[in-house]
Structures are given as C-alpha cells and as structure tokens.
C-alpha positions in Angstrom: -31.0 -26.2 -5.4 -34.0 -24.2 -6.7 -35.1 -23.1 -3.2 -33.7 -19.7 -2.1 -31.0 -20.1 0.6 -32.0 -18.6 3.9 -28.7 -19.1 5.7 -25.0 -19.0 4.7 -21.6 -18.8 6.2 -20.6 -16.1 3.8 -22.6 -13.8 1.5 -20.8 -12.1 -1.4 -22.4 -9.1 -3.0 -21.5 -8.7 -6.6 -21.1 -11.1 -9.5 -18.1 -9.7 -11.4 -14.8 -11.4 -11.8 -13.7 -10.5 -8.2 -16.9 -11.8 -6.5 -16.9 -15.1 -8.5 -13.1 -15.5 -7.9 -13.7 -15.1 -4.1 -16.5 -17.7 -4.2 -14.3 -20.0 -6.2 -11.4 -19.8 -3.7 -13.7 -20.2 -0.7 -15.5 -23.2 -2.2 -12.2 -24.9 -3.3 -10.9 -24.5 0.3 -14.0 -26.3 1.6 -16.1 -23.3 2.6 -19.1 -24.5 0.6 -21.8 -22.8 2.6 -21.3 -19.5 0.7 -23.7 -17.6 -1.5 -23.0 -14.9 -4.2 -25.7 -12.4 -4.9 -25.8 -10.6 -8.3 -28.4 -7.9 -8.9 -28.4 -8.7 -12.7 -26.5 -11.2 -14.7 -22.9 -12.2 -13.9 -20.4 -9.6 -15.4 -23.1 -6.9 -15.7 -20.9 -4.2 -14.1 -17.4 -3.2 -15.2 -16.5 -6.8 -16.1 -18.5 -7.2 -19.3 -17.0 -4.2 -21.1 -13.4 -4.6 -19.7 -10.6 -4.9 -22.3 -9.3 -8.0 -20.5 -5.5 -7.1 -20.5 -3.5 -9.4 -18.2 -0.1 -7.9 -17.3 2.2 -9.2 -14.6 3.9 -5.8 -14.5 3.3 -3.8 -11.3 5.7 -1.5 -9.5 4.1 -2.6 -6.3 5.5 -5.8 -4.8 2.3 -7.1 -3.3 0.2 -6.3 -6.4 2.7 -8.0 -8.7 2.5 -11.1 -6.5 -1.3 -11.0 -6.7 -1.3 -10.6 -10.4 1.4 -13.3 -10.9 -0.7 -15.8 -8.9 -3.9 -15.0 -10.8 -2.4 -15.2 -14.3 -0.8 -18.6 -13.4 -4.2 -19.7 -12.4 -5.8 -18.5 -15.6 -3.4 -20.4 -17.8 -4.9 -23.7 -16.5 -8.4 -22.6 -15.5 -10.2 -23.6 -18.7 -8.9 -27.2 -18.2 -9.4 -27.1 -14.4 -13.1 -26.3 -14.6 -13.8 -27.6 -18.1 -14.9 -24.3 -19.5 -13.4 -23.0 -22.8 -11.8 -19.5 -22.7 -10.2 -17.2 -25.1 -6.9 -16.4 -23.4 -4.2 -15.1 -25.7 -0.7 -15.0 -24.2 0.9 -12.6 -26.7 3.5 -11.0 -24.6 3.8 -7.2 -24.2 6.2 -4.4 -24.8 6.6 -1.3 -22.6 8.2 1.7 -24.3 10.6 4.1 -22.6 11.3 7.6 -23.8 13.6 8.5 -20.9 16.5 7.2 -18.7 14.2 7.4 -15.6 11.6 5.1 -17.3 14.3 2.6 -18.1 15.4 2.7 -14.5 11.8 1.9 -13.5 11.8 -1.0 -15.9 15.0 -2.3 -14.4 13.5 -2.0 -10.9 10.3 -3.9 -11.8 12.2 -6.5 -13.8 14.4 -7.3 -10.8 11.3 -7.8 -8.6 9.8 -10.0 -11.3 12.9 -12.2 -11.4 12.6 -12.6 -7.7 9.1 -13.8 -8.1 10.1 -16.2 -10.8 9.0 -14.1 -13.8 11.1 -13.2 -16.7 10.9 -9.6 -17.9 13.6 -8.5 -20.3 15.1 -5.1 -20.8 15.2 -4.3 -24.6 17.0 -1.9 -26.9 15.0 0.0 -29.5 16.1 -2.5 -32.2 15.0 -5.4 -30.1 11.6 -3.7 -29.6 11.3 -3.5 -33.4 12.3 -7.2 -33.7 9.4 -8.1 -31.5 6.9 -5.7 -33.2 7.8 -4.9 -36.9 5.1 -2.2 -37.2 6.6 -0.1 -34.3 8.4 3.2 -34.9 11.4 3.3 -32.6 13.5 6.4 -33.6 12.9 8.4 -30.4 12.9 5.6 -27.8 15.4 5.0 -25.1 14.5 1.3 -24.9 11.8 -0.8 -23.4 10.9 -4.1 -21.6 9.0 -7.2 -22.5 6.7 -9.4 -20.4 6.4 -12.7 -22.4 3.5 -13.8 -20.2 1.3 -10.8 -20.8 -1.8 -11.0 -23.0 -5.6 -10.7 -22.9 -8.5 -12.8 -21.8 -12.2 -12.7 -22.4 -13.7 -11.2 -19.2 -17.1 -12.8 -19.5 -15.7 -16.3 -20.2 -13.3 -15.9 -17.3 -16.1 -15.0 -14.9 -18.3 -17.8 -16.1 -15.4 -20.3 -15.7 -14.9 -19.1 -12.1 -18.6 -19.4 -11.5 -18.7 -22.9 -12.9 -15.7 -23.9 -10.8 -17.3 -22.4 -7.7 -20.6 -24.1 -8.2 -18.9 -27.5 -8.8 -17.1 -27.1 -5.5 -20.3 -26.3 -3.7 -20.7 -22.5 -3.9 -24.1 -21.0 -4.7 -24.9 -18.1 -7.1 -28.2 -16.2 -7.1 -28.5 -14.0 -10.2 -31.1 -11.3 -10.6 -31.2 -10.9 -6.8 -30.4 -7.3 -5.7 -29.9 -6.7 -2.0 -32.2 -4.0 -0.6 -30.9 -3.7 2.9 -28.9 -5.1 5.8 -29.6 -5.7 9.5 -27.9 -7.4 12.4 -29.2 -10.0 14.9 -26.5 -10.5 17.5 -23.4 -11.5 15.6 -25.3 -12.5 12.5 -26.0 -10.5 9.4 -29.5 -10.4 7.8 -29.1 -9.7 4.1 -32.4 -8.5 2.7 -33.1 -9.3 -0.9 -36.2 -9.1 -3.2 -36.3 -12.9 -3.0 -36.1 -13.1 0.8 -33.7 -12.7 3.7 -30.4 -14.6 4.2 -28.7 -15.0 7.6 -25.0 -15.1 7.4 -21.8 -14.8 9.6 -19.9 -12.8 7.1 -20.7 -10.3 4.3 -18.4 -9.3 1.5 -18.8 -6.1 -0.6 -17.6 -7.0 -4.1 -20.0 -4.7 -5.8 -17.6 -3.0 -8.3 -18.7 0.5 -9.2 -21.7 0.0 -6.9 -19.5 -0.6 -3.9 -20.0 2.9 -2.5 -23.8 2.5 -2.7 -23.6 -1.0 -1.1 -21.3 0.5 1.5 -24.0 3.0 2.6 -26.0 0.0 4.0 -23.2 -0.7 6.4 -23.1 2.8 8.0 -25.6 1.9 10.8 -23.2 -0.8 11.9 -20.0 1.3 12.0 -19.3 1.8 8.3 -18.0 4.8 6.4 -18.5 6.3 2.9 -16.4 4.0 0.7 -13.5 6.2 -0.7 -13.9 5.7 -4.5 -15.0 7.4 -7.7 -16.4 6.0 -10.9 -14.3 7.0 -13.9 -15.2 7.0 -17.6 -12.7 4.8 -19.5 -12.7 4.6 -23.3 -11.0 2.3 -25.7 -11.8 1.6 -29.3 -11.5 -1.2 -31.8 -10.5 -0.7 -35.4 -11.8 -2.4 -38.5 -9.6 -5.3 -39.7 -6.3 -4.3 -41.2 -5.2 -6.3 -44.2 -1.4 -6.0 -43.5 -1.8 -7.1 -39.9 -4.0 -10.0 -41.0 -1.4 -11.2 -43.5 1.4 -10.9 -41.0 -0.5 -12.8 -38.3 -1.4 -15.6 -40.7 2.2 -15.9 -41.9 3.7 -15.9 -38.3 1.0 -17.9 -36.7 0.6 -15.5 -33.7 -0.4 -11.9 -32.9 1.9 -8.9 -32.4 2.7 -8.2 -28.7 0.6 -5.7 -26.8 2.3 -2.3 -26.7 2.1 0.2 -23.8 3.5 3.6 -24.4 3.6 4.5 -20.8 5.2 7.9 -21.1 2.4 9.0 -23.4 -0.3 7.0 -21.5 -2.0 4.4 -23.7 -2.0 0.7 -24.6 -2.4 -0.7 -28.1 -3.0 -4.3 -28.7 -4.1 -6.6 -31.6 -7.8 -7.6 -31.4 -8.5 -10.3 -34.1 -7.1 -8.6 -37.2 -7.7 -5.0 -35.9 -6.2 -2.9 -33.2 -7.5 -1.9 -29.8 -6.4 1.5 -28.4 -7.0 2.4 -24.8 -5.7 5.7 -23.5 -5.6 7.0 -19.9 -6.0 10.6 -20.9 -5.1 13.6 -18.7 -8.4 15.4 -19.5 -10.3 12.5 -18.0 -13.8 12.5 -16.6 -15.5 11.1 -13.5 -19.2 10.2 -13.5 -21.9 10.3 -10.9 -20.0 12.7 -8.7 -22.4 15.6 -8.4 -26.1 15.8 -7.3 -27.2 16.7 -10.8 -25.5 13.5 -12.2 -26.7 10.8 -9.8 -25.8 7.1 -10.3 -28.6 5.3 -12.0 -30.4 2.6 -10.0 -29.2 0.0 -12.6 -26.6 0.6 -15.2 -26.1 -3.1 -16.1 -24.6 -3.8 -19.5 -24.8 -0.1 -20.3 -22.2 2.4 -21.6 -21.7 6.2 -21.6 -22.0 8.1 -24.9 -18.8 8.2 -27.0 -16.4 11.1 -26.2 -13.6 10.5 -28.7 -12.5 14.2 -28.7 -10.9 13.6 -25.3 -8.6 11.0 -27.0 -7.5 13.0 -30.0 -3.9 13.6 -28.8 -3.4 10.0 -27.8 -4.9 8.7 -31.1 -2.5 10.9 -33.1 0.5 9.8 -31.1 -0.4 6.1 -31.4 -0.8 6.5 -35.1 2.7 8.0 -35.3 4.0 5.1 -33.1 2.2 2.4 -35.1 1.2 3.9 -38.5 -0.9 0.8 -39.2 -3.4 2.2 -36.8 -4.3 4.9 -39.3 -5.1 2.5 -42.0 -8.5 1.4 -40.7 -11.6 3.2 -39.3 -13.0 2.9 -35.9 -15.1 -0.3 -35.7 -16.5 0.2 -32.2 -15.9 2.5 -29.2 -16.4 1.4 -25.6 -16.9 4.1 -23.0 -17.8 2.4 -19.7 -17.6 3.0 -15.9 -14.6 1.7 -13.9 -14.1 2.3 -10.2 -11.1 4.1 -8.9 -9.7 4.3 -5.4 -7.7 7.5 -4.8 -4.4 5.7 -5.4 -5.6 3.4 -8.2 -5.1 0.3 -6.2 -8.1 -1.9 -5.1 -9.5 -2.3 -1.6 -9.2 -5.9 -0.4 -9.6 -6.8 3.2 -11.5 -6.1 6.4 -14.2 -3.4 6.1 -13.2 -0.5 8.3 -15.5 -0.1 11.4 -17.6 -3.2 10.7 -17.3 -6.6 12.3 -17.4 -9.7 10.1 -17.5 -7.7 6.9 -14.9 -7.5 4.1 -14.3 -5.6 0.9 -13.0 -6.5 -2.6 -13.7 -3.7 -4.9 -12.4 -0.5 -6.7 -10.4 -2.6 -9.2 -9.2 -0.5 -12.1 -7.5 -3.7 -13.4 -10.0 -6.2 -12.1 -9.5 -8.8 -14.8 -5.7 -9.0 -14.3 -6.1 -8.9 -10.5 -9.3 -10.8 -10.0 -7.8 -14.3 -9.7 -5.2 -13.3 -7.1 -7.7 -11.0 -5.3 -10.1 -13.9 -4.8 -7.3 -15.8 -3.1 -6.3 -12.9 -0.9 -9.9 -12.1 0.1 -10.7 -15.7 0.9 -7.7 -15.8 3.1 -8.9 -12.8 5.0 -12.4 -14.4 5.4 -11.2 -17.8 6.4 -8.1 -17.1 8.5 -8.2 -13.4 9.4 -4.7 -13.1 7.9 -3.2 -13.4 4.5 -0.3 -15.4 3.1 1.5 -12.3 1.9 1.5 -8.8 3.4 -1.2 -6.9 1.5 -1.2 -3.6 3.3 -0.9 -1.7 0.0 -4.5 -2.8 -0.9 -6.0 -2.8 2.6 -9.2 -0.7 2.9 -8.0 0.7 6.2 -5.2 2.7 4.5 -7.8 5.4 4.0 -9.1 7.1 7.1 -11.2 10.2 7.7 -9.2 12.4 5.3 -10.6 10.5 2.3 -13.7 12.6 1.8 -15.5 13.0 -1.6 -13.4 16.0 -2.7 -10.2 14.1 -2.0 -11.4 11.0 -3.8 -12.5 12.9 -6.8 -9.3 15.0 -7.1 -7.1 11.9 -6.6 -9.1 9.7 -9.0 -8.6 12.3 -11.8 -4.9 12.6 -11.0 -4.3 8.9 -10.7 -6.3 8.0 -13.9 -4.5 10.7 -15.9 -1.2 9.4 -14.6 -2.0 5.7 -14.7 1.4 4.7 -15.9 3.3 7.4 -13.9 6.5 6.7 -12.1 6.3 7.1 -8.3 9.6 8.8 -7.5 10.8 8.6 -3.8 10.9 12.4 -3.3 7.9 13.3 -5.4 4.6 14.3 -3.7 1.5 14.3 -5.8 -0.3 17.6 -5.6 -4.0 16.7 -5.7 -6.1 16.1 -2.6 -3.7 17.9 -0.2 -4.1 19.9 3.0 -6.7 17.6 4.5 -5.3 17.7 8.0 -3.2 20.7 9.1 -1.1 21.2 12.1 -1.6 24.6 13.9 2.0 25.2 12.8 1.2 24.8 9.1 1.5 28.4 8.0 4.6 28.9 10.1 6.3 25.8 8.6 5.5 27.1 5.0 7.0 30.5 5.9 10.1 28.6 7.0 10.5 27.0 3.6 8.9 23.6 4.5 8.3 21.3 1.6 5.3 19.2 2.8 4.3 15.6 2.5 1.0 13.9 3.4 1.0 11.2 6.1 -2.4 9.7 6.7 -3.7 13.0 5.4 -1.6 15.0 7.9 0.7 17.6 6.3 4.3 17.3 7.7 7.5 19.0 6.6 9.7 16.7 4.5 12.6 19.2 4.3 13.2 22.9 4.5 14.2 24.8 1.4 16.2 28.0 1.4 16.3 30.9 -1.0 17.3 29.8 -4.5 16.4 26.1 -4.0 14.5 24.5 -6.8 11.1 23.5 -5.3 9.4 22.7 -8.5 7.5 19.4 -9.0 9.8 18.6 -11.9 12.9 18.7 -9.6 11.5 15.7 -7.7 11.0 13.5 -10.7 14.2 11.5 -10.2 15.1 8.1 -8.7 18.5 9.6 -7.6 19.6 10.8 -4.3 20.8 14.1 -5.6 18.4 17.1 -5.7 17.7 20.4 -4.1 16.9 18.6 -0.8 20.3 16.8 -0.5 22.3 19.7 1.1 19.3 20.7 3.2 18.8 17.2 4.7 22.6 17.1 5.5 22.3 20.5 7.3 19.2 19.3 9.2 20.9 16.1 10.3 23.9 18.2 11.4 21.7 20.4 13.5 20.3 17.4 15.3 23.9 16.0 15.7 25.6 19.1 17.0 22.9 21.3 18.4 19.1 20.9 18.7 16.5 20.1 16.1 12.7 20.3 16.3 10.2 18.5 14.1 6.4 19.3 14.2 4.8 15.9 14.0 1.0 15.9 14.1 -0.9 12.7 13.5 0.7 10.1 15.6 -2.0 7.5 16.0 -2.8 7.2 19.7 -5.4 5.4 21.8 -6.1 5.2 25.5 -6.5 1.7 27.1 -8.1 1.6 30.5 -10.0 -0.7 32.8 -9.3 -3.3 35.4 -7.1 -6.0 33.9 -5.7 -3.8 31.1 -2.2 -4.7 32.0 -2.8 -8.4 32.1 -4.7 -8.3 28.8 -1.7 -6.5 27.2 0.7 -9.1 28.6 -1.4 -11.8 26.9 -1.2 -10.0 23.5 2.3 -8.7 23.0 5.4 -10.9 22.5 7.4 -9.1 25.1 7.1 -7.3 28.5 5.2 -4.3 29.7 6.9 -1.1 30.9 6.6 -0.1 34.6 4.4 2.8 35.6 5.9 6.1 34.5 7.8 4.4 31.7 7.4 3.4 28.0 8.6 0.7 25.7 7.9 -1.0 22.3 5.4 -3.8 22.1 5.0 -6.2 19.2 1.8 -7.9 18.2 2.1 -11.1 16.1 -0.3 -13.3 14.2 -0.8 -17.0 14.6 2.4 -17.6 12.6 4.5 -15.3 14.8 4.6 -12.7 12.0 4.7 -9.0 12.8 1.2 -7.4 12.7 2.2 -4.1 14.3 4.7 -2.3 16.5 3.3 0.1 19.1 4.7 2.3 21.8 3.2 1.5 25.1 3.1 4.3 27.7 2.1 3.3 31.2 0.6 6.1 33.3 -0.8 3.8 36.1 -1.3 0.1 36.8 -4.1 -0.3 34.2 -3.9 3.1 32.5 -2.1 3.1 29.1 -1.5 5.1 26.0 -0.8 3.0 22.9 0.9 5.0 20.1 1.6 3.8 16.6 2.4 5.1 13.1 0.2 7.8 11.5 -0.8 5.5 8.6 -1.7 2.7 11.0 -4.5 4.6 12.7 -7.6 2.6 11.6 -5.6 -0.7 11.1 -4.2 -0.8 14.5 -7.3 0.5 16.3 -9.5 -2.1 14.7 -6.9 -4.9 15.2 -6.5 -4.1 18.9 -10.3 -3.7 19.4 -10.9 -7.1 17.8 -8.8 -8.7 20.5 -10.4 -6.9 23.4 -12.4 -9.0 25.9 -16.0 -9.2 24.9 -17.3 -8.5 28.5 -16.7 -4.7 28.1 -14.2 -4.6 31.0 -11.6 -2.6 28.9 -12.1 0.6 27.1 -10.0 1.8 24.1 -10.5 5.3 22.7 -8.9 6.9 19.7 -7.5 10.3 20.8 -5.3 10.9 17.7 -6.9 14.3 16.9 -6.7 15.6 20.5 -2.9 15.7 20.7 0.1 16.7 18.7 3.9 16.2 19.1 7.1 18.1 18.8 10.3 16.0 18.4 13.1 17.8 20.1 16.5 16.1 19.6 20.2 16.8 19.7 23.1 17.0 22.2 22.1 20.6 23.3 18.4 19.7 23.7 18.4 19.4 27.5 20.0 22.9 27.8 17.5 24.4 25.4 14.6 22.7 27.2 15.6 23.9 30.6 14.7 27.4 29.7 11.1 26.3 28.7 10.2 23.4 30.9 8.8 23.6 34.4 7.5 20.9 36.9 9.7 18.2 35.3 13.0 16.4 35.8 15.1 16.7 32.6 17.6 14.3 34.0 15.0 11.5 34.1 16.4 8.5 32.2 15.7 6.9 28.8 12.2 5.7 28.2 10.7 7.7 31.2 7.4 9.6 30.8 6.2 12.6 32.9 3.8 15.4 33.0 5.3 18.9 32.6 4.7 22.5 31.7 6.4 23.6 28.5 6.2 27.3 27.4 3.4 27.7 29.9 1.3 24.8 28.4 0.6 21.4 30.0 2.6 18.7 28.2 3.7 15.1 28.5 7.5 14.6 28.1 8.6 11.2 26.7 12.4 10.6 26.9 12.8 8.9 23.5 14.3 9.8 20.1 13.7 8.1 16.7 16.7 10.2 15.5 19.2 8.4 17.9 20.3 11.5 19.8 19.5 12.9 23.2 15.9 14.0 23.0 12.2 14.1 24.0 8.9 13.8 22.4 6.8 16.8 23.7 3.1 15.9 23.6 0.6 18.7 24.0 -3.0 19.2 23.3 -3.5 19.9 19.5 -4.5 23.5 20.2 -1.4 24.2 22.3 1.1 22.7 19.9 1.7 26.0 18.0 2.8 27.9 21.2 5.1 25.0 22.2 6.6 24.5 18.8 7.3 28.2 18.3 8.8 28.5 21.7 11.2 25.6 21.0 12.1 27.1 17.6 12.6 30.6 18.9 14.8 29.3 21.7 17.2 28.0 19.0 15.9 24.6 17.9 16.5 24.2 14.1 13.4 22.9 12.2 14.0 19.6 10.4 11.9 17.3 8.3 10.8 13.7 7.8 13.6 13.1 5.2 16.3 13.9 7.8 14.5 11.8 10.4 14.4 8.8 8.0 18.1 9.1 7.4 18.9 9.2 11.1 16.5 6.3 12.0 18.1 4.0 9.4 21.6 4.7 10.8 20.2 3.4 14.1 18.5 0.4 12.5 15.1 1.5 13.7 12.3 -0.2 11.7 9.3 1.4 10.0 5.9 -0.1 9.8 4.9 -1.9 6.6 8.5 -1.4 5.4 10.8 -3.3 7.7 7.9 -4.5 9.9 5.2 -6.5 8.1 3.4 -9.9 8.1 6.0 -11.1 5.5 8.4 -11.7 8.5 8.2 -13.3 11.8 9.4 -11.4 14.9 12.7 -13.4 14.8 13.2 -12.9 11.1 12.7 -9.2 11.7 15.7 -9.3 14.2 13.5 -8.4 17.2 14.6 -11.2 19.5 15.1 -8.8 22.4 11.3 -8.1 22.4 10.4 -11.7 22.7 9.6 -13.3 26.1 8.8 -17.0 25.6 9.3 -17.8 29.3 6.3 -15.6 30.3 3.2 -17.5 31.4 0.8 -15.6 29.0 0.0 -17.5 25.8 0.1 -14.6 23.3 -0.9 -15.2 19.7 2.0 -16.7 17.7 3.9 -17.9 20.8 3.9 -21.5 19.8 5.1 -20.7 16.2 7.9 -18.5 17.6 8.9 -21.2 20.1 9.1 -23.7 17.3 11.2 -21.2 15.3 13.6 -20.7 18.2 14.0 -24.5 18.4 14.4 -25.2 14.7 16.3 -22.0 13.8 15.1 -19.1 11.6 15.3 -19.5 7.8 15.8 -15.8 7.4 17.6 -13.1 9.3 17.4 -9.3 9.5 20.5 -7.4 8.3 21.9 -3.9 8.1 23.9 -3.5 4.9 26.4 -0.9 3.9 26.0 -0.6 0.1 28.4 0.7 -2.5 25.5 2.4 -4.1 25.8 4.7 -7.1 23.4 7.7 -7.5 20.5 6.1 -5.8 19.9 4.2 -2.5 18.2 0.8 -2.4 14.4 1.0 -3.0 12.0 -1.2 -1.1 12.1 -4.9 -2.2 15.4 -4.6 -4.1 16.7 -8.2 -4.6 19.8 -9.1 -2.5 22.2 -11.5 -4.4 24.8 -13.9 -3.3 26.7 -15.0 -6.4 24.1 -16.1 -8.9 21.3 -16.5 -6.4 18.8 -14.1 -4.9 18.9 -14.6 -1.1 16.6 -11.9 0.1 15.4 -8.3 -0.2 15.9 -4.8 1.1 13.1 -3.4 3.2 14.3 0.2 3.2 17.3 2.2 2.1 18.6 5.7 2.5 21.8 7.7 2.8 23.2 8.0 6.3 24.6 11.6 6.6 26.3 10.9 10.0 28.1 7.8 8.8 28.4 9.1 5.2 27.3 5.8 3.6 24.4 4.3 1.8 22.5 2.0 4.1 19.9 -0.7 3.4 17.9 -2.7 5.9 16.7 -6.1 4.7 15.9 -9.7 5.3 18.0 -12.5 3.8 18.5 -16.3 4.1 20.0 -17.1 7.5 23.3 -18.3 6.0 23.8 -14.9 4.3 23.1 -12.9 7.5 26.5 -13.4 9.1 28.3 -10.1 9.8 31.1 -9.5 7.2 29.3 -11.5 4.5 29.7 -9.8 1.1 26.4 -9.6 -0.9 25.1 -7.5 -3.7 22.0 -5.3 -3.8 20.4 -4.8 -7.2 19.6 -1.1 -7.6 17.9 -0.2 -10.9 19.5 -3.1 -12.7 23.0 -2.6 -11.2 24.3 -5.0 -8.6 26.1 -3.0 -5.9 28.5 -4.5 -3.4 26.9 -4.7 0.1 28.5 -5.9 3.4 26.5 -7.3 6.3 27.1 -5.3 9.4 27.2 -6.3 13.1 23.8 -6.5 14.7 24.0 -3.0 16.3 23.4 0.6 15.2 25.8 2.0 12.7 25.6 5.4 14.5 26.4 5.4 18.2 26.3 1.6 18.6 26.6 1.9 22.4 23.6 4.3 22.6 25.7 6.7 24.8 24.3 9.8 23.0 20.7 8.8 23.5 21.2 8.1 27.2 23.3 11.2 27.9 
C-alpha cells in the first residue's frame, strides 16, 4: 500500500468529515478502488476547529432527513469501526420569544415525527425543568430535541477514515492536487506525488472548494458560488456551580439555542461554549487585497470579540452562570457559506463525471448523511431521497461574486431566521431584469426572485403595507390578500397579463430528434404545430422533470421547463443525448421572454393586437404571429386554467408587447395569483409536487404514461411492475378546513393516529373560496371522500379527498373556449 496509486475509479479531493464520509460510504458499498487526497492532514480545514454540534432540527425536509441518517450512524460508528469517540447526546432546547417562532417549532416537530424523531413543544416552565440555570420570564415557549448533542470532529473524521480504509478505500495525506487534465473520458489528477487516472472526481475541498473549482473551468466548470465566513465561538473557564450540578445529576445540561437572538450555548466539560451568528458578521478572502492563503491548515483568524458583545451580554442575561467565568479560549475560524446556507451535494454543473460535496456550514452534523447522498450520486446517478435543495445546479449564472458575498452575510447573520412563505430576502437582488422591470415597479409590483429573474409576486395599491416586516408571518392574511383576490378576479372575469421572464428553454434539432424523445419520455410526442407535457423518469420510474415539448417540425423542438430547473434540466437532457453528435441542444433562455395572457375576454383583447394568426386555433396549438407589430410565437395554454395564451417574443421586444397588452386593458397580475389558480386546477410544480420522491403513478400522472409504446424509456420496467402490483401511494387533492394558514410543503397527513402521507403544496383558492392542498398519501387513503387531517403548525385540520379532477372548471370548458 506504500506505492502511490496511479489509477482509481473515484478520486475525492479533501480530507474533512465530508470527504472521508463519502469514501467510507463508497467503500462500504463495494467501490473499493477509490482514493481520497488531502493536501495536509485529515481535518486540517474547517473540520478541526468546528464546534461539533449535532442537531436533527432543520426546517428543510431533505436536510433533516440527511442529518437524521447521519446522527443515527454516529451513534454506533465507534463500535462499527472500533474507534473511540467523544459523542455526548445531551439533548437541546430551542427558545421562542414569539408566536411565529412557536409555529415554526410546531411545523418542524411535525416533520420530525414523520421521520421517526421525537421533538417536544415545551412551556417556559418545562424549559426550566430541563435547564435549571435558564431565565425564562420573557419566553413564549420552546422545543426539545432529546437526540441533539455534540461530537469531537477530529475523532469522527478519523473514525470514518479508519472505516473507509478497512473496507478498501485509500487515503493519501500531504498530497495537494496541482492541476487537472482530461484524456478522453478519463480524468488525470496531477499531484506533487504523481498523476492519478480516474473515472470520477469529487470536490470535497471545504473552504478551498472554489479554488479547486477553478481547475475544472477548462472542462466546462464555473466559479463555485460560495464565500468563506469568519465564525467565532468561545469557551469559558470551568464554572464550579455547573461542575457540582453535573456531578450530582450524572449528565450535562442540554444545549440551548436562542434562535431569536442568534446564538447557541452549550456545556463543554465544566464550562460553557457560546457561539453567536452575529448580524455584523465578516467574510474573508473576498477582495484582491485579502487573498486566500496558499495553505491555511490548522490556522485561525485573530480574535474579534467586539463583534460578539451584544450576544455575549444577552446570553449572560439568559444564563447568568455564563458571567461567572472568564474566557478560556476563543476560536475564530473559516467556514464556507453557500448563498442560502445549505451545502452543495451532487453533480458539478457543466462538467461530466465530476461531483461536489462542499460549502457545509454544519458539516459535522451533515457529514454522515452527505457522504451517503454523494456516494449515491456517484454510484447510481440518482439518490434515494430527492435532494434538490442541496443540488449545486440550483445556482446558475446569477450567482456571481457580489451575489454570493451579499447573500452569505445575510444568511450568516440570519442563520436561525424563519423563512416565511411571503417573505423575500432583500440581499443579492436585481440580478436578471425583464425589460418591463421599471414599468412593473411603477405599477406597484412587489417582486420575487426566480432563478435570479425578478418577477412580480403581487401588485400593491396606495396605502398597502409593503414593508419587510409585514411579510414576516406564517398566516394567509396580509396586505397581499385582497390584491391577490382582485388579480384572480381579473383573470376570471376579464383579462390578466403576467410578465414572465426566465422560462428555461432549449432547442432540440437533428435527424432523429423525435425518435430520441420518444425513447426518453414516458408518454407521447405532440404533432407538428402542437405542444404537450413530457415526463422524464429515472430507473425507478420516479419523476426527474416535467417539460413542455413544442414541436415546430418533424425533428425541430423547443423544450421548456421551470426557471429554477435551467441548469438541472439542460444537463440532465444533455447527458442522455446520443454520443454521435447527431442531435443538438442549445439553451436559448436569455433570448426570449413571455407574457401570460389569460381570462374569458383575452381573445377579444388579443384580436386588436394580433396579426397573421388564428385566434380560434385550439388548445395546445402553437403558431407564429405578429403581436403589437413584433414577431411572436403564440402558445394556446394557460397555467391559470382560463382561456389564454403564452405570448413568446424576443427578450428585447417583450416590453413593447407587454405594454400593448396592458394598455389594451389586460390587468397585471403576479405569481401569487398564478399559484392560487394553478392549485385549483391541480397543476403540479417542479420540486414541490413533482420530485424523485414519487413515481409517475404516485404523482397521479397516469394519463402521461404509454407503456404500450415500443420505445424502452428509462423507468419503463419499474412503472410496468407498479401498474401490475398497484401503487403504494396516490396523489390527492384535499379541501382543508384550515385556520389562518394554508398547508406548508411536507405537512403530515393523518388518518386517525397514523401519518399516511404529506402535502406537497398548499394555498387558498380564491375562485372556489377554499384552502387547498395537494399531496401524496397511502393508496388506501387516496379514495375520494376519505376524511383525513392535515397538520398545520401543530393543529390537525380536517381534510377531504376530492375527485381526481380540477376543483375549478373540472370539464376544462373555460380553457377550451
């Protein structure tokens, strides 16, 4: 084993907890021809100075699932690999100062129960019972996670390394990589010890991930969207009273997170460890006069305790014991931050046979599960659970350095913030603007960012409260409520128009394009001059993506998809293209824009503006036209469920067309109204209702499946088997007796005392005047008329399964008018 390896199936760059966990999971699965390269010693990056907190808590479903798996693994890892570890499962308390925070806790606790975890909602007195040194006079309550705690990061990493080696993995320490090259389909990883040829390369380089990412640029890579933040925590000297209590009780006090103030406070031996996420935070290595050092292994930044003064004072008031001891040691070290604070785990955008597992702000808690997810990507090209929320392809060309810096500061300073459904974070905005942007703002548009594109969410009128504070609610009510209702009414009785830049769209051309598509989608192709939906499934028949297929000629297509899916879908489709170069796919997203025109009077309005087109052409037809004197493509479709068209024009012409439609009497409406209307029609959204957590049949999309066609599309065998054996789950539309809030994503659905499924989206339907949830439940609970309950912020609300048809205009007569 002393000889340097010259070939490998997989090379992992980075020897922190994520890199070693990935090697461990690969080796355990039988992929033993894998090598990990570490430029220094294992743990030399962010791992060695990490605090090692291990929460299960995560507002994000996929991230909670990943953390839950990892912490379960940690509880037996020492025994599994025969390596001793300090892992203290002390439990934790989260403190709430407001009703809204308690609602968040209820929401997360319900998700936790669904995943088999117990998180309890506590009164202030119960908080004090758990932690006798806690001041509780101003608290609304809190929650506990009995399986929270802390682990020694270095011991964890060494245990994973030992387990990986024992299973056949290889680790080369003190082996920095100095470059990359390609030879056909093989990577050549250049190191100071020699070259390694490999099939697959994985960037697990922690806060060096952006530097390593630069090496991939000649092969299609991009600048990795991340920033390195300075994170401080300090350890006190021992506290006699805490030591006496610990010895008397035989255990530590639980970790405390005061999330409304923004810090954690945990017992460390007989002292305390305070770690704030301060608003006046600081990034490092972000300007030319502060370059990243060539090697920062096992190093720290200078202390900067002045930044923490407010948080220290607040924590001393919360747990006065903290003030009884001096600071024993301060840690100020680098941690990587993606703009949204979630890691990047999955395929490397733009680069074949390359993956990423980096930008972990909570790498110790997430490392175990991240190694599992990343190994699944590497081995199978798909993951057990849908992991879009951490997929690197969620960031596209809008995520430049200024964006990443602004968002990292915002996210770090609001690490424990609540993510309310109508709240838009202000940093890093205006990255992609429609030609109508100024006009929209003048009309009162309240904007939201969609893959960096600014779109109107709703239109405010004089006197409406448009402050950021007004959006900080889980409830349905707010200044937007009346405006959404009016916008829906405009689309239902007259004509509405929505400026919608950023639809992801690609051309597909070449002899055999139609036959290739038939072999990829589960259903049928449209005829020339028409459009339809196409569904791509993975090997298990699960939904990878939904696209709109527009057919201009026999082998000439547009493929359109969600704005946020731009890089994901383009890469996914390209990866399936024939290798002989016969087909060409081009991303033309930035070349075009769209106006959605919808409502019973839309044909009459359009007749005054449209030339060279037949406005009586039927549903799902496409045609070239002239609109307001500009060339356009008319597509007879409406996500709102009313008579309507998508008017596609060149990006530069979109202002003339939009203004002409508006000036002719179309009422501007926003994305919130569109979402309300689409849910009344049962139309699905990507990575909400449509994800790899569900098969095409579980997603209720039977009408898009053609098992009798000769083409053997991916997942066909799995779906045929499911048809034969019956689906275990079914898609449902629920009418919910909701209170002040509609069902959030992944709200548990109950039948009696059992959780039988989850909601995938929820909203108020202004045309049917009811709260609606879409979801997936056990097959036996999916029968129309079945009474269930949806848990919304801790309250179980009656829900009734509806017939498998739209709630609004079930016969689709309005659409086809």
